[in-house]
C-alpha positions as CSV (number, residue, x, y, z in Angstrom):
1,M,91.1,121.5,109.7
2,R,91.9,118.2,111.4
3,A,95.5,119.4,111.9
4,V,94.2,122.6,113.5
5,L,92.0,120.6,115.9
6,A,94.9,118.3,116.8
7,A,97.1,121.3,117.6
8,A,94.3,122.8,119.7
9,L,93.9,119.6,121.7
10,I,97.7,119.4,122.3
11,A,97.8,122.9,123.5
12,L,95.1,122.4,126.1
13,P,96.4,122.4,129.7
14,L,97.0,119.0,131.2
15,P,94.1,119.0,133.7
16,A,91.6,119.5,130.9
17,L,93.1,116.5,129.0
18,A,93.6,114.3,132.0
19,Q,90.0,113.8,132.8
20,G,88.6,110.3,132.0
21,Q,90.6,107.5,130.6
22,L,91.9,105.8,127.5
23,N,90.9,102.3,126.5
24,L,93.9,101.1,124.6
25,Y,93.7,98.0,122.4
26,C,97.2,96.6,121.7
27,S,98.2,93.9,119.4
28,A,102.0,94.0,120.0
29,T,103.4,91.7,122.7
30,I,102.5,92.5,126.3
31,E,106.1,93.4,126.9
32,W,105.7,96.3,124.5
33,C,102.0,97.1,125.2
34,Q,102.7,97.8,128.9
35,P,105.5,100.4,128.3
36,I,103.3,102.2,125.8
37,A,100.5,102.4,128.2
38,R,102.7,103.5,131.1
39,G,104.5,106.0,129.0
40,F,101.3,107.7,128.0
41,E,100.0,107.7,131.6
42,R,103.2,109.4,132.7
43,E,103.1,112.0,130.0
44,S,99.4,112.9,130.2
45,G,98.0,111.9,133.6
46,I,95.3,110.0,131.7
47,R,94.4,106.5,133.1
48,V,94.9,103.8,130.5
49,T,93.0,100.5,130.5
50,L,94.9,98.0,128.4
51,N,93.5,95.1,126.4
52,Q,96.1,93.0,124.6
53,K,95.2,90.4,121.9
54,S,96.9,89.1,118.7
55,T,96.1,91.1,115.6
56,G,93.6,88.7,114.1
57,E,91.8,88.2,117.4
58,M,91.7,91.9,118.0
59,L,90.1,92.5,114.6
60,A,87.5,89.9,115.4
61,A,86.8,91.6,118.8
62,I,86.5,95.0,117.2
63,R,84.1,93.7,114.6
64,A,82.0,92.1,117.3
65,E,81.9,95.4,119.2
66,A,81.0,97.5,116.1
67,R,77.6,98.6,117.4
68,N,79.0,99.4,120.9
69,P,82.7,100.1,120.7
70,R,84.6,99.7,123.9
71,G,88.1,100.7,122.7
72,D,89.5,104.1,121.8
73,V,92.8,103.4,120.0
74,W,94.2,100.2,118.5
75,W,98.0,100.3,118.6
76,G,100.4,97.7,117.1
77,G,100.1,94.5,115.3
78,T,100.4,94.0,111.5
79,G,98.9,96.6,109.3
80,D,96.7,94.4,107.1
81,P,94.0,94.0,109.7
82,H,94.1,97.7,110.5
83,V,93.6,98.4,106.8
84,A,90.7,95.9,106.7
85,A,89.1,97.6,109.8
86,G,89.3,101.0,108.1
87,E,87.7,99.6,104.9
88,E,84.9,98.2,107.0
89,G,84.2,101.5,108.7
90,L,85.5,100.4,112.1
91,T,88.1,103.1,112.4
92,Q,88.1,106.8,111.7
93,A,90.4,109.2,109.8
94,Y,92.7,111.4,111.8
95,E,95.6,113.7,110.9
96,S,98.3,114.5,113.4
97,P,100.8,117.3,112.7
98,R,103.5,114.7,113.2
99,I,102.7,112.8,110.0
100,A,105.4,114.8,108.2
101,E,108.0,113.4,110.7
102,L,107.4,109.8,109.6
103,W,109.3,107.6,107.2
104,D,107.7,107.3,103.7
105,W,106.3,103.8,104.3
106,A,104.4,105.1,107.4
107,Q,103.1,108.1,105.5
108,A,102.1,106.0,102.5
109,Q,100.0,103.7,104.6
110,W,98.2,106.7,106.1
111,R,97.5,108.2,102.6
112,Q,96.4,104.8,101.2
113,T,93.8,104.4,104.0
114,Q,92.6,108.0,103.8
115,G,94.0,108.7,107.2
116,R,92.4,105.7,108.9
117,T,95.6,104.0,110.0
118,V,99.2,105.0,110.2
119,G,102.5,103.1,110.6
120,V,104.2,103.2,114.0
121,Y,107.0,100.6,113.3
122,A,108.2,98.2,110.7
123,S,110.0,94.9,110.6
124,V,111.2,92.3,108.1
125,L,109.8,88.8,107.7
126,G,112.4,86.0,107.8
127,F,113.5,82.9,109.7
128,G,114.6,82.3,113.3
129,F,116.6,79.2,114.3
130,N,118.0,77.6,117.4
131,T,121.7,77.4,116.7
132,E,122.3,74.6,119.2
133,L,119.5,72.4,117.8
134,I,120.6,73.1,114.2
135,A,124.1,71.8,115.2
136,R,122.9,68.9,117.3
137,R,120.6,67.6,114.6
138,T,123.0,68.4,111.8
139,L,120.4,70.5,110.0
140,P,121.4,73.1,107.4
141,T,121.0,76.7,108.4
142,P,118.0,78.1,106.4
143,R,118.8,81.0,104.2
144,C,116.1,80.9,101.5
145,W,112.4,80.1,101.2
146,A,113.4,77.1,99.1
147,D,115.6,75.7,101.9
148,L,112.6,75.1,104.1
149,L,111.3,72.4,101.7
150,D,114.3,70.3,102.4
151,P,113.0,66.9,103.9
152,R,115.6,67.2,106.7
153,Y,113.4,69.9,108.3
154,R,110.4,67.6,108.6
155,G,108.8,68.3,112.0
156,E,111.3,71.0,112.7
157,I,109.4,74.2,111.7
158,Q,106.8,76.4,113.3
159,V,104.7,79.1,111.7
160,A,101.6,80.7,113.3
161,N,98.0,80.2,112.2
162,P,97.0,83.0,109.8
163,N,93.5,83.1,111.1
164,S,94.6,84.6,114.4
165,S,98.1,85.8,113.5
166,G,98.9,88.9,111.4
167,T,102.5,87.6,111.0
168,A,101.3,84.4,109.4
169,Y,99.0,86.2,107.1
170,I,101.9,88.3,105.9
171,V,103.7,85.0,105.1
172,I,100.9,84.1,102.8
173,A,100.6,87.5,101.2
174,T,104.4,87.7,100.7
175,L,104.6,84.3,99.0
176,V,101.6,85.1,96.7
177,Q,103.3,88.4,95.6
178,M,106.7,86.7,95.0
179,M,105.5,83.4,93.4
180,G,102.0,83.9,92.2
181,E,99.0,82.5,94.0
182,D,98.9,78.9,92.9
183,P,102.6,78.3,93.3
184,A,102.5,80.0,96.7
185,F,99.8,77.6,98.0
186,D,101.7,74.7,96.4
187,Y,104.7,75.8,98.5
188,L,102.6,76.1,101.7
189,R,101.2,72.6,101.1
190,R,104.7,71.2,100.7
191,L,105.9,73.1,103.8
192,H,103.0,71.7,105.8
193,A,104.8,68.3,106.0
194,S,107.6,70.0,108.0
195,V,105.4,72.1,110.3
196,N,105.0,70.7,113.8
197,A,102.5,73.3,115.0
198,Y,100.5,76.4,113.9
199,P,100.2,78.4,117.2
200,R,97.7,81.3,117.5
201,S,100.3,84.0,118.2
202,G,102.8,85.3,115.7
203,T,105.5,85.4,118.3
204,A,104.9,81.9,119.6
205,P,107.1,80.2,117.0
206,I,110.2,82.3,117.8
207,T,109.6,81.7,121.5
208,A,109.5,78.0,120.8
209,V,112.8,78.3,118.9
210,A,114.4,80.2,121.9
211,R,113.2,77.5,124.3
212,G,114.6,74.7,122.2
213,E,111.1,73.3,121.4
214,T,111.5,73.7,117.6
215,A,114.5,74.3,115.4
216,V,113.1,76.8,112.9
217,S,110.4,79.5,112.9
218,I,109.0,81.8,110.2
219,S,109.0,85.1,112.2
220,F,109.9,88.7,112.0
221,V,113.6,88.9,112.3
222,H,113.5,91.5,115.0
223,N,111.9,89.0,117.3
224,A,114.8,86.6,116.7
225,A,117.3,89.4,117.3
226,E,115.6,90.2,120.6
227,E,115.8,86.6,121.7
228,A,119.5,86.5,120.9
229,A,120.0,89.8,122.8
230,A,118.3,88.1,125.8
231,G,121.0,85.4,125.7
232,F,119.2,82.6,123.9
233,P,120.9,80.6,121.1
234,V,118.9,82.1,118.3
235,G,120.1,83.2,114.9
236,H,118.1,84.8,112.1
237,A,118.1,85.2,108.3
238,V,116.3,87.3,105.7
239,P,115.3,85.0,102.8
240,C,117.7,85.2,99.9
241,E,114.9,85.4,97.3
242,G,113.3,88.4,99.0
243,T,110.7,88.9,101.6
244,G,107.8,91.0,102.9
245,Y,107.6,93.2,105.9
246,E,105.0,94.4,108.4
247,I,104.0,97.9,109.2
248,G,102.8,97.8,112.8
249,S,100.0,100.3,112.8
250,M,97.7,102.5,114.9
251,S,94.1,103.4,114.4
252,I,91.4,105.4,116.2
253,L,88.3,103.3,116.6
254,R,85.1,104.7,115.2
255,G,82.7,105.6,118.0
256,A,85.6,105.9,120.5
257,R,84.3,106.7,124.0
258,N,87.2,109.1,124.8
259,P,87.9,110.8,121.4
260,A,90.0,113.7,122.8
261,N,92.2,111.3,124.7
262,A,92.5,109.0,121.7
263,Q,93.7,111.9,119.6
264,R,96.1,112.9,122.4
265,F,97.5,109.4,122.5
266,Y,97.8,109.2,118.7
267,H,99.9,112.4,118.5
268,W,102.1,111.3,121.4
269,A,102.7,107.8,120.0
270,L,104.1,109.3,116.8
271,S,106.6,111.4,118.6
272,A,110.3,110.4,118.5
273,E,110.5,110.7,122.3
274,A,107.6,108.3,122.9
275,Q,108.9,105.8,120.3
276,T,112.5,105.9,121.6
277,E,111.5,105.5,125.2
278,A,108.9,102.8,124.7
279,S,111.2,100.7,122.4
280,R,114.1,101.1,124.8
281,E,112.0,100.0,127.8
282,A,110.5,97.1,126.0
283,R,113.8,96.2,124.4
284,K,112.3,96.1,120.9
285,L,114.3,96.2,117.7
286,Q,111.9,97.3,115.0
287,T,112.4,100.3,112.8
288,M,110.3,103.0,114.4
289,A,108.2,105.2,112.2
290,N,109.5,108.6,113.3
291,R,112.6,109.5,111.3
292,N,114.3,110.9,114.4
293,V,114.4,107.6,116.3
294,P,117.9,106.0,115.9
295,L,118.2,102.4,114.9
296,T,118.9,100.3,118.0
297,D,122.2,98.3,118.1
298,G,121.4,94.8,116.9
299,A,118.2,95.8,115.1
300,P,117.7,94.4,111.5
301,N,118.3,97.1,109.0
302,M,115.4,97.4,106.5
303,A,117.5,99.5,104.2
304,T,119.8,96.6,103.5
305,A,117.3,93.7,103.4
306,A,115.9,92.3,100.1
307,I,112.3,93.6,100.6
308,I,109.6,93.2,98.0
309,D,107.2,96.1,97.1
310,Y,104.6,94.8,99.5
311,D,101.1,95.8,98.3
312,N,99.4,96.9,101.6
313,A,96.3,98.2,99.8
314,R,95.5,94.9,98.1
315,F,96.4,92.5,100.8
316,G,94.9,94.6,103.6
317,A,91.5,94.7,101.9
318,S,88.9,92.7,103.7
319,A,87.7,90.7,100.7
320,E,91.2,89.7,99.7
321,R,92.2,88.8,103.3
322,R,89.1,86.6,103.8
323,R,89.6,84.9,100.4
324,L,93.2,84.0,101.1
325,L,92.5,82.8,104.6
326,A,89.6,80.6,103.3
327,R,92.0,79.1,100.7
328,W,94.6,78.5,103.4
329,D,92.0,76.7,105.5
330,R,90.9,74.6,102.6
331,D,94.3,73.9,101.0
332,V,96.6,73.8,104.0
333,G,94.9,73.9,107.3
334,A,92.7,70.9,106.5
335,L,95.7,68.7,105.5
336,P,96.3,65.7,107.8
337,R,99.2,66.0,110.3
């Protein structure tokens, strides 16, 4: 029935769909949020109001607005907060006829959340490093998680704060799944001695690497590849022991003020045309969810990376997320600097 409704909405003439606006909440970088908003405006004639925040900050805002939602669609940012929002009843189920066009990992997220969120892109967690600083300071090039505990990296690493950054939360969840919870937090405590800052945004550490402000970051490797493509002295590595990945996600907010336009955007954003155009304009190197989008030159290949079987259902659950963040605050965030 939902698919029939979606098809009917898509078949409506443009003037009927172009009335009103769309309030788009975006947790990707502003360089990607803007092409997504502009692309939909061009395609539909619908005016888009854009609100950009990091994933953790956006989830907090959506929770605060639960009784009076202001957004219609939440696009981008790591999937775990989207999963948590669905579990808390902050988003609503929807089925686009384009679900069948998506890679298995995007469809799996949609099924696991009973249709409340869907993958729109994916990328692998790893390291970024400034090749000039590494050479100048005679530091080893990091290739494995274990490498980052080398005392020579003291004060040379940045990773975001997991309370505001979905990227940093995936770091915790990945290490817990690979090592077990107690060994993972022991690793994070030991790593703390080498961390010079925990910025709020997940992309801030790789930006600091590109600017020569820190030697190493824990980041998604597509961000490092993008900095390198822009001409900065940035290299990247996927950890040799294995690593997690993000599913950048999309959800329709429960109580959306413009539900028809939200569904129109959802369907458009899953199309190969929209994903190809927006990623090209924004110069992004993630693996897009639609199978018909070609992998961009220079993009990390998820098919060849050592990726763990990341448990999105468990680590996206609100209770598990809150518990792990509370433990990070207690065991790591409270440590002296």
